[in-house]
Residue, then its C-alpha position, 0 to 999 in steps of 0.5 A: x500500500x502506498x502512502x498516497x492520500x486519496x478521496x473517493x467521491x460517489x457522485x450518484x443520481x440520487x445521493x452523493x458520498x465522499x470518503x477519505x483515506x487515513x494514514x493506516x490505510x483505512x477509509x472514513x466517510x465525510x460527515x455533513x452537518x445538514x439541517x436535519x442532522x449530521x449525515x454522510x449522505x449528500x443529496x444530489x440536488x440543486x436549488x436556485x433562487x434570485x438574489x440581487x445581492x449576488x454579484x459576479x460569478x457565472x450567475x449574477x443575481x442568482x443564489x444557489x445551494x446543494x444537497x440537504x440545504x437545497x431541499x431546505x431552501x426549496x421547501x421554505x420558498x418553493x414558488x421562487x425557487x428552481x429545484x433540480x435533481x437526478x441531473x447526473x442522468x443527462x451526463x451522456x445525453x447529447x440532446x441535453x445542451x444546457x439548463x435554463x435557470x432564471x434566463x441563465x443557461x448552464x451546461x452539465x459541467x457548470x451544474x456539476x461544479x456548482x454542486x461540487x462547490x457546495x459539497x466541499x464547502x459543507x464538508x467543513x474541515x475534512x474537505x478544506x484541503x483535498x488530498x492529491x488523488x481523487x477517485x470518482x465513481x462512474x456507471x458501467x453504462x450511463x443512462x439513456x438509449x444511446x449514451x455517449x460515453x466520450x461526451x460523459x467523460x468530457x463533461x466529468x473532466x470539466x466538472x471534476x477538473x475544478x478540484x485541481x487534483x489528479x482525477x481517476x475514474x472507476x466503475x462504481x460497483x468495482x468501488x463497492x467490490x474493493x471495499x467489501x473484499x477487505x472484509x472477507x476472510x477467505x478467498x472468493x469470487x465476488x459479484x457486486x450489484x449496485x442499484x442506484x437511482x439511474x443505473x444498475x451496474x455489476x462487477x465481478x472480482x477475484x478476492x485472494x486470501x488475506x496477506x496475498x500480494x494482490x488481494x483483489x483483481x477485477x474480472x468483468x463488468x456490465x451495466x444498464x441505465x435502468x434503476x430506481x428512477x425507472x421504477x419511479x416512472x412506472x409508478x408515475x405512469x400508472x398513478x399520475x400521468x393519466x390524471x395529467x392527460x396521458x392516453x387522452x386526445x386532442x383535436x387537429x382540424x377534423x381529426x381526434x388524435x391521441x396526445x403524443x407521449x413526449x411531454x409525459x415522458x419528460x414529466x415522468x423523468x426527475x432530471x427533465x421535469x424541473x427543466x419543463x418550466x420554460x417559456x417554450x414548453x409552457x407555451x406548447x402545453x398551453x396550445x395543447x390544452x386549448x385543443x385537448x378534448x379534456x383540457x382540465x387534465x393538461x391544465x393540471x400538468x401545467x399547474x404542477x410544472x409552474x408551481x414547482x411541485x416536482x419534489x413533493x411528487x417525488x417524495x410521494x412516489x418515494x414513500x410508496x416505493x419504500x413502504x412496499x419494500x416492507x409491506x404488502x400494501x401501501x397508500x399513494x397520496x399526493x395533494x396540491x391545490x390543483x391535483x389530488x391523487x389517492x390510490x392503494x397499491x399492492x406490492x404484487x401490482x408494483x412488481x408487475x409494473x417493473x417486471x420488464x425492467x427486472x427482466x432487462x436487469x437479469x439479462x445484464x447480469x448474464x452479460x456481466x457473468x459472460x464478461x468474466x467467463x463465469x457461470x452463476x455457480x462459480x460465484x462464491x459471494x454476492x454483495x448487493x448495494x445501492x438504495x434500489x437493492x432494498x426492493x424485495x423483487x430486486x433481491x429475489x432476482x439474486x436469491x433465485x439465481x445464487x441462493x440466499x446463503x451467498x448474498x450479503x448487503x449493507x451500507x447501501x448508500x456509502x459502500x461505493x465511496x468507501x471502496x473508491x477511497x481505498x482504491x486511491x491508495x492501491x499500488x495497482x490503481x491503473x488496473x481499476x481505472x476506466x480510460x473513457 
């Protein structure tokens, strides 16, 4: 082990975590003294609001916050704020050019730098002086039907370049694998499955016995842009979007046509919902409302967008999903001045909604095994991490394939950052990093 000090940064779709190495070759999580109490998990969210006292910088006249502080600011002044979340999901999307915030245009890397500035500032003394080596996690496969990895790398370089340090990129599940391997007492072939907000990623490593010169060696990886946010979309598609006009019709000259899915797809994507609050989109929705056979439904969509109700809606969907992870039935409840939705949902219903997604995740697992040249019965241990790994149907997929006795879990939100920091101290760092 070298004496190089490192920081591991898990820049996640929903949450971000940072960990620092110690002189003893261990890693410790960075705590943030958030409004709701100290925590090592920093929400990947941004809030912007107009403030004439802000002068200079890339956004004169606009103040901003990130993480739990962004949520607190938004909840205090929702009408005057712009709240963004899940923006990591557009990193590899060539169709995303910039977000318009109070008439100011910000590219992905500029949003990312604003986020990092606040994360570091809220890290206090622990992050006042960064170590010489930064190890950043990245998905095995980015979100999107045709993700542009080179574009994502360019954007990540521009974002993390602000740190002024040596930056290395490592697949996120490899970070979790490296950290979990240090806890194993025997040699094993280990599969790590990381289920985040945007992607489901898999990595396989060979772990040698303690004391070996090479404790952990990567064997193969695979990923898919389907995870927690997609599961959220399934809930939105069944419970919310029909109330906002999906499946209804509009008049075009002498024809009655079904409303295209475009705006509904954007509305059901957390990374795009907040960006719908712009003059062009609102004008399009107003025209659609005028020609709709049920204009009230489109009016409700406009009200949600104009009144910045994306975050309360996100919270309602999240509560339903979390409850169904421990209960067989749950109530969905969302209420605003213009929209009220009450529905009872069973776990069986939810699992039927996400069944197509689970099938694709299972296929990606097969791809990961093939990339390592292994069969399922050659995997000794399985480690599940990421918030969506807590969904029973996700865990059942692995129990059916590997048996419950081989499955471990824990530290679902922090294991990646912990392992990334440890990789930063590894002599064989180059073997863990991703070129693009």
